[in-house]
C-alpha positions as CSV (number, residue, x, y, z in Angstrom):
1,M,117.9,99.0,91.8
2,R,117.1,99.5,88.1
3,N,114.9,97.0,86.3
4,V,116.7,93.8,85.1
5,K,115.4,91.9,82.0
6,I,115.3,88.1,82.5
7,G,114.5,85.1,80.4
8,I,113.2,81.7,81.5
9,I,114.2,78.4,79.9
10,G,111.9,75.5,80.7
11,C,108.1,75.9,80.6
12,G,107.0,72.9,82.6
13,V,104.9,72.8,85.8
14,I,107.2,74.8,88.0
15,S,107.4,77.7,85.5
16,N,103.9,78.6,86.4
17,T,104.9,79.5,89.9
18,Y,108.0,81.4,88.8
19,M,106.2,83.4,86.1
20,K,103.2,84.2,88.3
21,E,105.1,85.1,91.4
22,I,107.9,87.2,89.8
23,K,105.2,89.2,88.0
24,R,103.2,89.6,91.2
25,L,106.0,90.4,93.6
26,Y,109.3,91.5,92.0
27,K,108.6,94.6,89.9
28,E,112.3,95.1,89.3
29,L,112.5,91.9,87.3
30,D,111.1,92.0,83.8
31,I,110.5,88.7,82.1
32,I,110.8,89.4,78.4
33,A,111.1,85.9,77.0
34,C,110.5,82.2,77.8
35,A,111.8,79.2,75.9
36,D,111.3,75.5,75.8
37,V,112.3,72.5,73.7
38,D,108.6,72.4,72.8
39,V,108.1,75.9,71.3
40,K,104.3,75.5,71.4
41,C,104.6,75.2,75.2
42,A,106.8,78.3,75.3
43,N,104.3,80.2,73.3
44,S,101.5,79.0,75.5
45,Q,103.2,80.2,78.7
46,A,104.2,83.5,77.1
47,K,100.5,84.1,76.2
48,K,99.3,83.0,79.6
49,Y,101.6,85.3,81.6
50,D,101.8,88.2,79.2
51,I,105.5,87.6,78.3
52,P,106.5,89.3,75.0
53,I,108.4,86.4,73.5
54,G,108.0,82.6,73.4
55,C,110.8,81.0,71.5
56,T,113.6,78.3,71.3
57,V,116.5,78.2,73.7
58,D,118.9,79.5,71.2
59,E,116.6,82.4,70.2
60,L,116.3,83.4,73.9
61,L,120.0,83.3,74.5
62,A,120.5,85.6,71.4
63,I,118.4,88.4,73.0
64,K,121.0,91.0,74.1
65,E,118.7,92.7,76.6
66,I,118.4,89.6,78.8
67,E,120.9,89.8,81.7
68,I,119.7,86.8,83.8
69,V,118.4,83.5,82.6
70,V,116.3,81.2,84.9
71,N,116.9,77.5,84.2
72,L,113.8,75.5,85.0
73,T,114.7,72.4,82.8
74,P,114.8,68.9,84.3
75,P,117.7,68.3,86.7
76,R,119.7,66.0,84.4
77,F,120.0,69.0,81.9
78,H,120.9,71.6,84.4
79,S,124.7,71.6,84.0
80,E,124.5,71.5,80.2
81,I,122.0,74.4,80.0
82,N,123.8,76.4,82.7
83,K,127.0,76.3,80.7
84,K,125.2,77.3,77.5
85,I,123.7,80.3,79.3
86,L,127.1,81.4,80.6
87,L,128.7,81.0,77.2
88,A,126.0,83.3,75.9
89,G,127.2,86.0,78.4
90,K,124.3,85.8,80.8
91,H,124.1,85.2,84.6
92,V,122.4,82.0,85.7
93,F,119.7,81.2,88.3
94,C,119.0,77.5,88.3
95,E,116.3,75.4,89.9
96,K,117.5,72.8,92.3
97,P,119.6,70.7,92.2
98,F,122.2,73.0,90.5
99,A,124.2,70.0,89.3
100,M,124.3,66.2,89.8
101,T,127.8,66.2,91.3
102,L,130.1,68.6,93.1
103,E,132.6,68.4,90.2
104,E,129.9,69.5,87.8
105,A,128.9,72.3,90.0
106,Q,132.4,73.5,90.5
107,A,133.1,73.3,86.7
108,T,130.1,75.6,86.1
109,V,131.2,78.0,88.8
110,T,134.7,78.1,87.3
111,L,133.2,78.9,83.8
112,A,131.2,81.7,85.3
113,K,134.2,83.3,87.0
114,E,136.2,83.1,83.7
115,H,133.4,85.1,82.0
116,N,132.9,87.5,84.9
117,L,129.4,86.2,85.5
118,L,127.4,85.1,88.5
119,V,125.5,81.9,89.3
120,A,122.8,81.2,91.8
121,S,120.5,78.4,92.6
122,A,117.3,77.5,94.3
123,P,116.1,76.9,97.0
124,D,115.4,80.5,97.9
125,T,112.6,79.6,100.4
126,F,114.9,80.2,103.3
127,M,114.6,83.9,102.4
128,G,110.9,83.9,103.0
129,S,109.0,85.1,106.1
130,S,108.9,81.8,108.0
131,L,112.5,80.8,108.0
132,Q,113.8,84.4,108.4
133,T,111.6,84.7,111.5
134,C,113.0,81.4,112.7
135,R,116.5,82.7,112.2
136,K,115.7,85.9,114.2
137,V,114.2,83.9,117.1
138,I,117.3,81.6,117.2
139,D,119.7,84.5,117.0
140,D,117.8,86.3,119.8
141,N,118.3,83.3,122.0
142,W,114.6,82.4,122.5
143,I,115.5,78.7,122.8
144,G,119.0,79.1,124.1
145,K,121.9,77.4,122.4
146,P,120.7,75.1,119.6
147,L,121.8,71.6,120.1
148,Y,120.0,69.2,117.8
149,V,117.5,69.1,114.9
150,T,115.1,66.5,113.6
151,A,113.7,67.0,110.1
152,N,111.4,64.6,108.3
153,M,110.1,65.0,104.7
154,M,107.7,62.0,104.6
155,S,105.8,61.9,101.3
156,A,103.7,59.4,99.4
157,G,105.5,60.4,96.1
158,V,105.3,62.9,93.3
159,E,102.9,60.7,91.2
160,T,100.1,61.6,93.6
161,W,100.0,65.2,92.2
162,H,102.3,65.4,89.1
163,P,100.9,64.1,85.8
164,S,104.4,63.2,84.4
165,P,106.5,62.1,87.3
166,E,109.1,60.0,85.5
167,A,112.0,62.4,86.0
168,F,111.5,62.2,89.8
169,Y,112.4,58.5,89.7
170,Q,115.2,58.6,87.2
171,E,118.9,59.7,87.5
172,G,118.9,63.2,89.0
173,G,115.5,62.5,90.8
174,G,114.4,60.8,94.0
175,P,113.4,62.5,97.2
176,L,117.0,63.6,98.2
177,C,117.6,65.5,94.9
178,D,114.0,66.9,94.8
179,M,113.4,67.9,98.4
180,G,116.9,67.6,100.1
181,P,118.0,71.1,98.9
182,Y,115.2,72.8,100.9
183,Y,116.3,71.1,104.1
184,F,120.0,71.6,103.5
185,S,119.5,75.3,102.6
186,A,117.3,75.7,105.8
187,L,120.0,74.2,107.9
188,I,122.7,76.4,106.4
189,A,120.6,79.5,106.7
190,L,119.9,78.8,110.4
191,F,123.1,77.3,111.5
192,G,125.9,77.6,108.9
193,S,127.8,74.9,107.0
194,I,127.9,71.1,107.3
195,K,130.9,69.1,108.5
196,E,130.0,65.4,107.9
197,I,127.1,63.1,106.9
198,V,126.3,59.4,107.3
199,A,123.2,57.8,105.7
200,F,121.3,54.7,104.6
201,S,119.0,54.5,101.6
202,G,116.2,52.2,100.4
203,K,113.7,51.8,97.6
204,G,110.2,50.9,98.7
205,F,108.7,50.1,95.3
206,D,110.1,49.1,91.9
207,N,107.1,50.5,90.1
208,R,104.9,53.5,90.9
209,E,101.3,54.1,89.7
210,I,100.4,57.6,88.4
211,Y,97.3,58.9,90.2
212,V,96.5,62.1,88.3
213,G,96.3,63.4,84.7
214,D,95.7,61.8,81.4
215,R,98.0,58.9,82.2
216,K,96.2,58.0,85.5
217,G,96.6,54.3,86.2
218,Q,99.9,53.8,84.3
219,N,103.0,52.5,86.0
220,I,106.5,53.9,85.8
221,M,109.8,52.3,86.7
222,V,111.8,53.4,89.7
223,E,115.6,53.7,89.1
224,V,116.8,55.5,92.2
225,P,116.5,55.2,96.0
226,T,113.3,56.7,97.3
227,H,114.1,56.8,101.1
228,Y,117.1,58.2,102.9
229,A,117.8,58.2,106.6
230,G,120.8,60.4,107.6
231,I,122.7,61.9,110.5
232,I,124.5,65.2,109.9
233,R,127.1,67.0,112.0
234,M,127.2,70.8,111.4
235,N,130.5,72.7,111.7
236,N,129.1,74.3,114.9
237,G,128.8,70.9,116.5
238,M,125.0,70.5,116.2
239,I,123.6,67.0,115.3
240,V,120.8,66.6,112.8
241,N,118.6,63.6,112.1
242,L,117.2,63.9,108.6
243,N,114.7,61.5,106.9
244,I,113.6,62.1,103.3
245,S,111.1,59.7,101.6
246,F,108.7,59.2,98.8
247,D,107.5,55.9,100.4
248,I,105.4,57.0,103.3
249,W,101.6,57.3,103.2
250,H,101.3,59.0,106.5
251,S,103.6,60.1,109.4
252,T,103.3,61.8,112.7
253,L,107.0,62.7,112.9
254,P,107.7,66.4,113.3
255,L,108.4,68.2,110.1
256,F,111.4,70.3,111.4
257,E,112.2,70.9,115.0
258,V,115.2,72.6,116.7
259,Y,116.0,71.6,120.3
260,G,117.9,74.1,122.3
261,T,119.2,74.4,125.9
262,E,116.1,76.6,126.8
263,G,113.4,75.2,124.6
264,T,112.1,73.8,121.3
265,L,111.4,75.6,118.0
266,K,108.9,74.2,115.6
267,V,109.9,75.3,112.1
268,P,107.4,75.5,109.2
269,D,107.9,73.5,106.0
270,P,111.3,74.5,104.4
271,N,109.7,74.0,101.0
272,M,107.4,76.9,101.7
273,S,108.2,80.6,101.9
274,G,105.6,81.4,104.6
275,G,104.2,79.7,107.7
276,R,103.9,80.3,111.4
277,L,106.6,78.9,113.8
278,A,106.0,77.9,117.4
279,I,108.1,78.0,120.5
280,Y,108.1,75.8,123.6
281,R,110.1,77.2,126.5
282,K,111.6,75.1,129.4
283,E,109.6,77.1,131.9
284,Q,106.4,75.5,130.6
285,F,107.8,72.1,131.6
286,L,109.2,73.2,134.9
287,D,106.3,75.4,136.1
288,I,104.4,72.4,137.4
289,L,107.1,72.1,140.1
290,Y,105.9,75.4,141.6
291,D,102.2,75.3,140.7
292,D,100.5,72.0,140.0
293,S,97.1,73.4,139.1
294,E,95.1,72.0,136.2
295,L,95.7,75.2,134.2
296,T,99.5,74.9,134.6
297,K,99.3,71.2,133.7
298,Q,97.4,72.1,130.5
299,H,99.8,74.9,129.7
300,R,102.7,72.4,130.0
301,E,101.8,70.9,126.6
302,D,101.3,74.1,124.6
303,S,103.7,75.5,122.1
304,V,103.2,79.2,121.4
305,E,102.7,80.4,117.8
306,I,104.9,83.3,116.8
307,P,103.8,85.8,114.1
308,E,106.1,86.2,111.1
309,L,108.3,89.2,111.4
310,Y,108.7,89.7,107.7
311,P,106.1,90.4,104.9
312,Y,104.0,87.4,104.3
313,V,103.6,87.2,100.5
314,G,102.1,83.7,100.3
315,K,102.9,80.2,101.5
316,Y,104.2,78.8,98.2
317,T,106.2,81.3,96.2
318,R,109.3,81.3,94.1
319,G,111.6,84.0,92.6
320,Y,113.2,85.7,95.7
321,G,116.6,84.2,94.7
322,V,116.3,85.6,91.2
323,L,115.8,89.1,92.8
324,D,118.8,88.4,95.1
325,L,121.0,87.6,92.0
326,A,119.8,90.7,90.3
327,Y,120.8,92.9,93.3
328,A,124.2,91.2,93.2
329,V,124.6,91.9,89.4
330,V,123.5,95.6,89.6
331,D,124.4,96.8,93.1
332,K,127.3,94.3,93.8
333,T,125.6,93.0,97.0
334,K,126.7,89.7,98.5
335,Q,124.6,86.8,97.2
336,R,122.5,84.6,99.5
337,C,122.0,81.8,97.0
338,G,125.5,82.2,95.4
339,A,128.2,79.8,94.2
340,D,129.6,78.8,97.6
341,T,126.3,77.9,99.1
342,T,125.1,76.3,95.9
343,C,128.2,74.0,95.8
344,H,127.9,73.2,99.5
345,I,124.3,72.0,99.0
346,V,125.2,70.0,95.9
347,E,128.0,68.3,97.9
348,A,125.7,67.6,100.9
349,I,123.3,65.8,98.6
350,S,125.9,63.8,96.7
351,G,127.8,63.1,100.0
352,M,124.6,61.7,101.5
353,M,124.2,59.4,98.5
354,E,127.8,58.4,98.6
355,S,127.6,57.5,102.3
356,A,124.5,55.5,101.7
357,Q,126.3,53.5,99.0
358,S,129.6,53.1,100.9
359,G,128.4,52.7,104.5
360,K,131.0,55.3,105.5
361,V,130.9,58.7,107.0
362,Y,131.2,61.4,104.3
363,Q,133.5,64.3,105.2
364,M,132.5,67.6,103.5
365,K,135.2,69.2,101.3
366,T,133.5,72.6,100.7
367,N,132.4,75.3,103.1
368,C,130.2,78.4,102.9
369,D,129.2,81.3,105.0
370,R,125.8,81.6,106.6
371,P,123.7,83.7,104.2
372,I,123.1,87.3,105.2
373,A,119.8,87.7,107.0
374,I,116.9,89.7,105.4
375,E,116.6,93.2,107.0
376,L,113.7,93.7,109.4
377,G,111.1,96.1,108.2
378,I,111.8,95.7,104.5
379,S,108.9,96.0,102.1
380,A,107.5,93.0,100.3
381,G,109.3,92.3,97.0
382,K,112.4,94.2,98.0
383,L,115.9,93.4,99.3
């Protein structure tokens, strides 16, 4: 694929990861400009990451050479900025969540189609070495037919590491909007689309204390639920228990486990691109029936770690989805983080919220294909 020039709008905390990792890993992507409402911040990031231009949003959108714009603004601005990018004639890759509602997401997708442009959205972590290895293991029948999943994102809140956490507790924030996309994209990548959702929500604290940065010790108001407990039925019949929270100081619940007819798969953190999975086979449980030695009894408790079958480029990386979009633009390949998957994830999040408010089961209206697997043996930074 030829090189593709990109621009980045939004120079906050997450931009550091995108800029650093795209420059380190994806040589076919050329960041030529970054923009922010605070131009000083844009200029600072441009200097830090050797990006030629730091500028305003309008100035970036006027640069003809830019084909793809990465939208890293706060979630409540995503739809507005995405539409502005499309009207400037450029393809969009947006940080999660792509939109606040399914209707907003679909309106943006319609606008893109009208202008013969493509949209894509994070999360792209399901394309990393850990979840792609999990997919390979599942598809190769290592745990038999998958039946159930439990997934638990138990966190003490963003204010424990982010110096300006307000947006995470305002409209468009909360643990479901912030972390839900990683879990939903992992479920879709491993098992396909979602059929229905039922959920309950809670808010553990009305105020949160900031623990880091210049404003350490200050309190912020909480405007959204900060705990969700849900049950999801996939279109393939699997049942998923999903808990997502900013209210938990410590938990021993499994992060993400898949239970099959032949064993259990321990899945690494869906928020991360890399990490070792582990397998537990039914034979380990049953072997004691044939050999009740101490060694067999000890072996009964062990899950076996599996090496990643794809290039490990780091545990916490971003940008693979931007590369995926670039390939779709240039080589017309099928997108993995494209419009259908993006809209399905947005609906799953808003549907879980709606179920928590109404007390009713939410029936999904959208559908999507399971994203294409990454090819075995591919080089790091390629597709």
